[in-house]
A tleap script that builds the chain and sets N, CA, C and O, in Angstrom:
source leaprc.protein.ff14SB
mol = sequence {
  NMET ALA HIE LEU ILE ALA ARG THR GLY ASN
  GLU LEU THR ILE GLU VAL LYS VAL THR LYS
  ASP GLY SER LEU LEU GLU ALA GLU ASP ALA
  ILE GLN ASN ALA CYS ASN GLU VAL GLU LEU
  LEU ALA THR GLU LYS ALA LEU LYS ASN PHE
  ASP THR ASP GLY SER PRO PRO SER ASN GLY
  GLY ALA ASN GLY ARG LEU SER GLN PRO PRO
  GLN PHE GLU PHE ARG GLY ASP PHE LYS SER
  THR TYR ILE ILE LEU CPHE
}
set mol.1.N position { 0.853 -1.266 -0.172 }
set mol.1.CA position { -0.304 0.246 -0.268 }
set mol.1.C position { 0.738 1.640 0.349 }
set mol.1.O position { 1.526 1.853 1.270 }
set mol.2.N position { 0.380 2.070 -0.357 }
set mol.2.CA position { 1.418 3.460 -0.788 }
set mol.2.C position { 0.787 4.195 -0.195 }
set mol.2.O position { -0.415 4.029 -0.405 }
set mol.3.N position { 1.088 5.223 0.699 }
set mol.3.CA position { 1.163 6.237 1.488 }
set mol.3.C position { 2.008 7.270 1.210 }
set mol.3.O position { 3.185 7.169 0.864 }
set mol.4.N position { 0.994 8.863 1.470 }
set mol.4.CA position { 2.140 10.024 1.185 }
set mol.4.C position { 2.696 10.269 2.122 }
set mol.4.O position { 1.932 9.661 2.872 }
set mol.5.N position { 3.652 10.792 2.974 }
set mol.5.CA position { 4.460 10.718 3.681 }
set mol.5.C position { 4.839 11.882 4.154 }
set mol.5.O position { 5.127 12.169 5.316 }
set mol.6.N position { 4.823 12.892 2.724 }
set mol.6.CA position { 5.198 14.564 2.921 }
set mol.6.C position { 4.714 15.016 1.557 }
set mol.6.O position { 4.385 14.212 0.685 }
set mol.7.N position { 4.681 16.336 1.405 }
set mol.7.CA position { 4.311 16.939 0.210 }
set mol.7.C position { 4.808 18.362 0.807 }
set mol.7.O position { 4.265 19.195 1.533 }
set mol.8.N position { 5.993 18.282 0.226 }
set mol.8.CA position { 6.674 19.744 0.328 }
set mol.8.C position { 7.230 20.645 -0.894 }
set mol.8.O position { 8.279 20.400 -1.491 }
set mol.9.N position { 6.159 21.979 -1.237 }
set mol.9.CA position { 6.272 22.629 -2.357 }
set mol.9.C position { 6.060 21.641 -3.550 }
set mol.9.O position { 5.124 20.864 -3.362 }
set mol.10.N position { 6.469 21.554 -4.280 }
set mol.10.CA position { 6.242 20.820 -5.887 }
set mol.10.C position { 6.776 19.018 -5.484 }
set mol.10.O position { 6.965 18.240 -6.419 }
set mol.11.N position { 6.961 18.567 -4.032 }
set mol.11.CA position { 7.929 17.507 -4.046 }
set mol.11.C position { 6.718 16.735 -3.110 }
set mol.11.O position { 6.280 17.173 -2.046 }
set mol.12.N position { 6.354 15.651 -3.691 }
set mol.12.CA position { 6.081 14.301 -3.234 }
set mol.12.C position { 6.661 13.345 -2.485 }
set mol.12.O position { 7.292 12.550 -3.182 }
set mol.13.N position { 6.688 13.129 -1.379 }
set mol.13.CA position { 7.265 11.731 -0.587 }
set mol.13.C position { 6.009 11.037 -0.285 }
set mol.13.O position { 4.965 11.381 0.270 }
set mol.14.N position { 6.669 9.345 -1.126 }
set mol.14.CA position { 5.257 8.244 -0.672 }
set mol.14.C position { 6.218 7.265 -0.661 }
set mol.14.O position { 7.206 7.283 -1.396 }
set mol.15.N position { 5.988 6.477 0.082 }
set mol.15.CA position { 6.416 5.433 0.709 }
set mol.15.C position { 5.453 4.143 0.419 }
set mol.15.O position { 4.283 4.057 0.792 }
set mol.16.N position { 6.232 3.085 -0.375 }
set mol.16.CA position { 5.274 1.494 -0.477 }
set mol.16.C position { 5.786 0.974 0.313 }
set mol.16.O position { 6.733 1.458 0.933 }
set mol.17.N position { 5.258 -0.254 0.528 }
set mol.17.CA position { 5.602 -1.626 1.385 }
set mol.17.C position { 5.941 -2.566 0.278 }
set mol.17.O position { 5.230 -2.397 -0.713 }
set mol.18.N position { 6.619 -3.285 0.200 }
set mol.18.CA position { 6.491 -4.604 -1.248 }
set mol.18.C position { 6.833 -5.738 -0.105 }
set mol.18.O position { 7.532 -5.414 0.855 }
set mol.19.N position { 6.283 -7.170 -0.243 }
set mol.19.CA position { 6.273 -7.994 -0.122 }
set mol.19.C position { 7.232 -8.847 -0.802 }
set mol.19.O position { 7.279 -8.375 -1.938 }
set mol.20.N position { 8.193 -10.053 -0.733 }
set mol.20.CA position { 8.888 -10.438 -1.649 }
set mol.20.C position { 9.212 -11.752 -1.164 }
set mol.20.O position { 10.334 -12.242 -1.288 }
set mol.21.N position { 7.771 -12.604 -0.346 }
set mol.21.CA position { 7.430 -14.134 -0.168 }
set mol.21.C position { 7.423 -14.298 -1.873 }
set mol.21.O position { 7.608 -13.288 -2.552 }
set mol.22.N position { 7.214 -15.534 -2.484 }
set mol.22.CA position { 7.145 -16.325 -2.935 }
set mol.22.C position { 8.166 -16.290 -4.337 }
set mol.22.O position { 9.160 -15.569 -4.430 }
set mol.23.N position { 7.699 -17.199 -5.348 }
set mol.23.CA position { 8.881 -16.703 -6.763 }
set mol.23.C position { 9.071 -15.191 -6.861 }
set mol.23.O position { 8.610 -14.148 -6.398 }
set mol.24.N position { 10.092 -15.679 -7.800 }
set mol.24.CA position { 10.544 -14.252 -8.531 }
set mol.24.C position { 9.425 -13.455 -9.533 }
set mol.24.O position { 9.363 -12.229 -9.625 }
set mol.25.N position { 8.834 -14.103 -10.029 }
set mol.25.CA position { 7.677 -14.019 -10.353 }
set mol.25.C position { 6.378 -12.931 -9.486 }
set mol.25.O position { 5.847 -11.833 -9.654 }
set mol.26.N position { 6.347 -13.830 -8.724 }
set mol.26.CA position { 5.311 -12.972 -7.835 }
set mol.26.C position { 5.857 -11.779 -7.318 }
set mol.26.O position { 5.134 -10.833 -7.004 }
set mol.27.N position { 7.411 -11.754 -7.178 }
set mol.27.CA position { 7.990 -10.386 -6.183 }
set mol.27.C position { 8.307 -9.274 -7.512 }
set mol.27.O position { 8.739 -8.150 -7.257 }
set mol.28.N position { 8.095 -9.628 -8.662 }
set mol.28.CA position { 7.969 -9.003 -9.701 }
set mol.28.C position { 7.002 -8.024 -10.086 }
set mol.28.O position { 7.069 -6.864 -10.495 }
set mol.29.N position { 5.604 -9.253 -9.702 }
set mol.29.CA position { 4.041 -8.399 -9.888 }
set mol.29.C position { 3.714 -7.884 -8.825 }
set mol.29.O position { 2.779 -7.090 -8.922 }
set mol.30.N position { 4.415 -8.136 -7.167 }
set mol.30.CA position { 3.977 -6.936 -6.103 }
set mol.30.C position { 5.006 -5.697 -6.071 }
set mol.30.O position { 4.850 -4.729 -5.328 }
set mol.31.N position { 6.190 -5.864 -7.066 }
set mol.31.CA position { 6.874 -4.541 -7.253 }
set mol.31.C position { 6.106 -3.654 -8.155 }
set mol.31.O position { 5.998 -2.447 -7.939 }
set mol.32.N position { 5.417 -4.433 -9.462 }
set mol.32.CA position { 4.853 -3.774 -10.411 }
set mol.32.C position { 3.962 -3.302 -9.856 }
set mol.32.O position { 3.921 -2.072 -9.854 }
set mol.33.N position { 2.667 -4.204 -9.017 }
set mol.33.CA position { 1.390 -3.173 -8.158 }
set mol.33.C position { 1.668 -1.978 -7.482 }
set mol.33.O position { 0.942 -0.990 -7.595 }
set mol.34.N position { 2.994 -2.019 -6.566 }
set mol.34.CA position { 3.466 -1.155 -5.937 }
set mol.34.C position { 3.905 0.078 -6.539 }
set mol.34.O position { 4.173 1.080 -5.876 }
set mol.35.N position { 3.987 -0.002 -7.935 }
set mol.35.CA position { 4.577 1.223 -8.799 }
set mol.35.C position { 3.126 1.527 -9.399 }
set mol.35.O position { 3.050 2.467 -10.189 }
set mol.36.N position { 2.513 1.147 -9.235 }
set mol.36.CA position { 1.274 1.111 -9.841 }
set mol.36.C position { 0.652 1.801 -8.467 }
set mol.36.O position { -0.128 2.717 -8.730 }
set mol.37.N position { 0.780 1.629 -7.521 }
set mol.37.CA position { -0.067 2.065 -6.721 }
set mol.37.C position { 0.704 3.876 -6.094 }
set mol.37.O position { 0.167 4.733 -5.392 }
set mol.38.N position { 1.730 3.858 -6.566 }
set mol.38.CA position { 2.582 4.920 -6.214 }
set mol.38.C position { 2.206 6.239 -7.414 }
set mol.38.O position { 2.123 7.466 -7.364 }
set mol.39.N position { 2.029 5.047 -8.596 }
set mol.39.CA position { 1.996 6.387 -9.671 }
set mol.39.C position { -0.091 6.342 -9.835 }
set mol.39.O position { -0.550 7.009 -10.763 }
set mol.40.N position { -0.608 5.946 -9.370 }
set mol.40.CA position { -2.127 6.399 -9.028 }
set mol.40.C position { -2.314 7.772 -8.010 }
set mol.40.O position { -2.983 8.780 -8.237 }
set mol.41.N position { -1.437 7.428 -6.746 }
set mol.41.CA position { -1.669 8.515 -5.671 }
set mol.41.C position { -0.602 9.801 -5.933 }
set mol.41.O position { -0.470 10.917 -5.431 }
set mol.42.N position { -0.029 9.164 -6.814 }
set mol.42.CA position { 1.368 10.457 -7.241 }
set mol.42.C position { 0.414 11.536 -8.221 }
set mol.42.O position { 0.627 12.748 -8.202 }
set mol.43.N position { -0.511 10.998 -8.951 }
set mol.43.CA position { -1.496 11.311 -10.278 }
set mol.43.C position { -2.621 11.791 -9.684 }
set mol.43.O position { -3.406 12.415 -10.398 }
set mol.44.N position { -2.870 11.636 -8.535 }
set mol.44.CA position { -4.192 12.424 -7.613 }
set mol.44.C position { -3.594 13.251 -7.384 }
set mol.44.O position { -4.005 14.206 -8.044 }
set mol.45.N position { -2.608 13.570 -6.663 }
set mol.45.CA position { -2.701 14.689 -6.451 }
set mol.45.C position { -1.600 15.608 -7.395 }
set mol.45.O position { -1.168 16.723 -7.104 }
set mol.46.N position { -1.410 15.125 -8.119 }
set mol.46.CA position { -0.980 16.100 -9.535 }
set mol.46.C position { -1.940 16.834 -9.980 }
set mol.46.O position { -1.857 18.054 -10.119 }
set mol.47.N position { -2.934 16.142 -10.240 }
set mol.47.CA position { -4.296 16.322 -11.095 }
set mol.47.C position { -5.176 17.981 -9.775 }
set mol.47.O position { -5.802 18.992 -10.092 }
set mol.48.N position { -4.858 17.582 -8.767 }
set mol.48.CA position { -5.031 18.844 -7.395 }
set mol.48.C position { -4.680 19.920 -8.297 }
set mol.48.O position { -5.610 20.643 -8.655 }
set mol.49.N position { -3.159 20.240 -8.869 }
set mol.49.CA position { -2.563 21.352 -9.228 }
set mol.49.C position { -3.695 21.999 -10.664 }
set mol.49.O position { -3.946 23.198 -10.795 }
set mol.50.N position { -4.159 21.065 -11.463 }
set mol.50.CA position { -5.144 21.422 -12.304 }
set mol.50.C position { -6.304 21.929 -12.443 }
set mol.50.O position { -6.842 22.688 -13.249 }
set mol.51.N position { -6.730 21.130 -11.103 }
set mol.51.CA position { -8.493 21.937 -10.929 }
set mol.51.C position { -8.492 23.202 -10.096 }
set mol.51.O position { -7.790 23.543 -9.144 }
set mol.52.N position { -9.248 23.655 -10.583 }
set mol.52.CA position { -9.849 25.261 -10.487 }
set mol.52.C position { -10.776 25.627 -9.386 }
set mol.52.O position { -10.512 26.208 -8.334 }
set mol.53.N position { -12.088 25.107 -9.894 }
set mol.53.CA position { -13.008 25.392 -8.619 }
set mol.53.C position { -13.835 23.735 -8.340 }
set mol.53.O position { -15.052 23.692 -8.162 }
set mol.54.N position { -12.901 22.358 -8.341 }
set mol.54.CA position { -13.509 21.359 -7.636 }
set mol.54.C position { -14.469 20.696 -8.791 }
set mol.54.O position { -14.560 19.468 -8.770 }
set mol.55.N position { -15.011 21.239 -9.547 }
set mol.55.CA position { -16.319 20.932 -10.629 }
set mol.55.C position { -15.504 19.319 -11.484 }
set mol.55.O position { -14.296 19.235 -11.707 }
set mol.56.N position { -16.516 18.236 -11.819 }
set mol.56.CA position { -15.898 17.305 -12.864 }
set mol.56.C position { -14.925 18.064 -13.988 }
set mol.56.O position { -14.784 19.283 -14.087 }
set mol.57.N position { -14.320 17.095 -14.767 }
set mol.57.CA position { -13.652 17.593 -16.005 }
set mol.57.C position { -14.847 17.598 -16.805 }
set mol.57.O position { -15.716 16.736 -16.674 }
set mol.58.N position { -14.927 18.673 -17.739 }
set mol.58.CA position { -15.365 18.489 -18.782 }
set mol.58.C position { -14.928 19.195 -20.260 }
set mol.58.O position { -13.893 19.843 -20.415 }
set mol.59.N position { -15.866 18.951 -21.238 }
set mol.59.CA position { -15.176 19.118 -22.105 }
set mol.59.C position { -16.250 20.488 -23.552 }
set mol.59.O position { -16.289 20.470 -24.782 }
set mol.60.N position { -16.819 21.313 -22.644 }
set mol.60.CA position { -17.114 22.008 -22.633 }
set mol.60.C position { -18.569 21.700 -23.606 }
set mol.60.O position { -18.821 22.203 -24.701 }
set mol.61.N position { -19.460 20.656 -22.780 }
set mol.61.CA position { -20.718 19.987 -23.354 }
set mol.61.C position { -20.585 19.702 -24.686 }
set mol.61.O position { -21.610 19.520 -25.343 }
set mol.62.N position { -19.242 19.612 -25.332 }
set mol.62.CA position { -19.267 18.694 -26.934 }
set mol.62.C position { -19.431 17.386 -26.944 }
set mol.62.O position { -19.092 16.682 -25.992 }
set mol.63.N position { -19.676 17.177 -27.437 }
set mol.63.CA position { -19.713 14.971 -27.820 }
set mol.63.C position { -18.589 14.781 -28.708 }
set mol.63.O position { -18.413 15.140 -29.873 }
set mol.64.N position { -17.629 13.921 -27.624 }
set mol.64.CA position { -16.763 13.216 -29.306 }
set mol.64.C position { -15.859 13.436 -28.879 }
set mol.64.O position { -15.586 13.267 -27.691 }
set mol.65.N position { -14.755 14.106 -30.163 }
set mol.65.CA position { -13.488 14.619 -29.948 }
set mol.65.C position { -13.562 16.056 -29.353 }
set mol.65.O position { -14.654 16.565 -29.103 }
set mol.66.N position { -12.384 16.703 -29.128 }
set mol.66.CA position { -12.332 18.315 -28.808 }
set mol.66.C position { -11.836 18.883 -29.827 }
set mol.66.O position { -10.905 18.243 -30.315 }
set mol.67.N position { -12.173 20.154 -30.516 }
set mol.67.CA position { -12.229 20.526 -31.479 }
set mol.67.C position { -10.242 21.334 -31.373 }
set mol.67.O position { -9.699 21.736 -32.402 }
set mol.68.N position { -9.701 21.380 -30.328 }
set mol.68.CA position { -8.509 21.995 -29.957 }
set mol.68.C position { -7.651 20.707 -28.798 }
set mol.68.O position { -8.465 20.179 -28.040 }
set mol.69.N position { -6.557 20.334 -28.668 }
set mol.69.CA position { -6.164 19.699 -27.694 }
set mol.69.C position { -6.616 21.038 -26.343 }
set mol.69.O position { -6.679 22.264 -26.437 }
set mol.70.N position { -6.818 20.263 -25.373 }
set mol.70.CA position { -7.100 21.018 -23.901 }
set mol.70.C position { -5.705 21.292 -23.663 }
set mol.70.O position { -4.816 20.463 -23.859 }
set mol.71.N position { -5.462 22.847 -23.100 }
set mol.71.CA position { -4.395 23.323 -22.803 }
set mol.71.C position { -4.231 23.611 -21.165 }
set mol.71.O position { -5.088 24.158 -20.470 }
set mol.72.N position { -2.730 23.038 -20.635 }
set mol.72.CA position { -2.737 23.127 -19.175 }
set mol.72.C position { -1.663 23.537 -19.097 }
set mol.72.O position { -0.747 23.569 -19.918 }
set mol.73.N position { -1.780 24.032 -17.595 }
set mol.73.CA position { -0.615 24.808 -17.162 }
set mol.73.C position { -0.035 24.450 -15.857 }
set mol.73.O position { -0.617 24.686 -14.799 }
set mol.74.N position { 1.395 23.738 -15.958 }
set mol.74.CA position { 1.998 23.067 -14.448 }
set mol.74.C position { 2.366 24.108 -14.157 }
set mol.74.O position { 2.977 24.957 -14.807 }
set mol.75.N position { 1.788 24.078 -12.543 }
set mol.75.CA position { 2.767 25.228 -11.623 }
set mol.75.C position { 3.799 24.761 -11.113 }
set mol.75.O position { 3.737 23.997 -10.150 }
set mol.76.N position { 5.126 25.198 -11.757 }
set mol.76.CA position { 6.610 24.617 -11.140 }
set mol.76.C position { 6.754 22.772 -11.528 }
set mol.76.O position { 6.024 21.984 -12.130 }
set mol.77.N position { 7.988 22.661 -10.878 }
set mol.77.CA position { 8.437 21.221 -11.032 }
set mol.77.C position { 7.911 20.798 -10.234 }
set mol.77.O position { 7.629 21.328 -9.160 }
set mol.78.N position { 7.549 19.206 -10.793 }
set mol.78.CA position { 6.691 18.280 -9.921 }
set mol.78.C position { 7.552 16.911 -9.669 }
set mol.78.O position { 7.703 16.144 -10.620 }
set mol.79.N position { 8.096 16.614 -8.441 }
set mol.79.CA position { 8.949 15.554 -8.144 }
set mol.79.C position { 8.763 14.596 -7.280 }
set mol.79.O position { 8.342 14.805 -6.142 }
set mol.80.N position { 8.994 13.708 -7.638 }
set mol.80.CA position { 8.228 12.697 -6.645 }
set mol.80.C position { 9.692 11.747 -6.085 }
set mol.80.O position { 10.815 11.676 -6.583 }
set mol.81.N position { 9.077 11.063 -4.793 }
set mol.81.CA position { 10.621 10.421 -4.439 }
set mol.81.C position { 9.554 8.935 -4.534 }
set mol.81.O position { 8.337 8.770 -4.448 }
set mol.82.N position { 10.941 7.853 -4.793 }
set mol.82.CA position { 9.830 6.592 -4.844 }
set mol.82.C position { 10.864 5.837 -3.750 }
set mol.82.O position { 12.031 5.765 -4.136 }
set mol.83.N position { 10.630 5.399 -2.731 }
set mol.83.CA position { 11.070 4.511 -1.919 }
set mol.83.C position { 10.874 3.290 -1.624 }
set mol.83.O position { 10.080 3.088 -0.706 }
set mol.84.N position { 11.377 2.357 -2.146 }
set mol.84.CA position { 10.332 0.665 -1.600 }
set mol.84.C position { 11.342 -0.071 -1.207 }
set mol.84.O position { 12.399 -0.320 -1.787 }
set mol.85.N position { 10.790 -0.538 0.234 }
set mol.85.CA position { 11.497 -1.160 1.186 }
set mol.85.C position { 11.454 -2.347 0.723 }
set mol.85.O position { 10.644 -2.580 -0.174 }
set mol.86.N position { 12.571 -3.712 1.364 }
set mol.86.CA position { 12.298 -5.330 1.444 }
set mol.86.C position { 12.788 -5.678 2.545 }
set mol.86.O position { 12.739 -6.856 2.898 }
savepdb mol mol.pdb
quit
């Protein structure tokens, strides 16, 4: 399970524990799952940088493809730290 340990400015520190029991294949699967949890948590926190009013994302009421690609403004550098403990 991934846990947010600290958020300082544009940096996140996320801790994740990986169980190394079983075969090498099982260990690789556990590592991949842990990395996916870290990615999900970091993405969730990063998306909050783009949120302006708390409303769900929308494409302006249009159906299908957007006529122009969305323009995003990122506030500063986003850095994350991965700590995997065995």
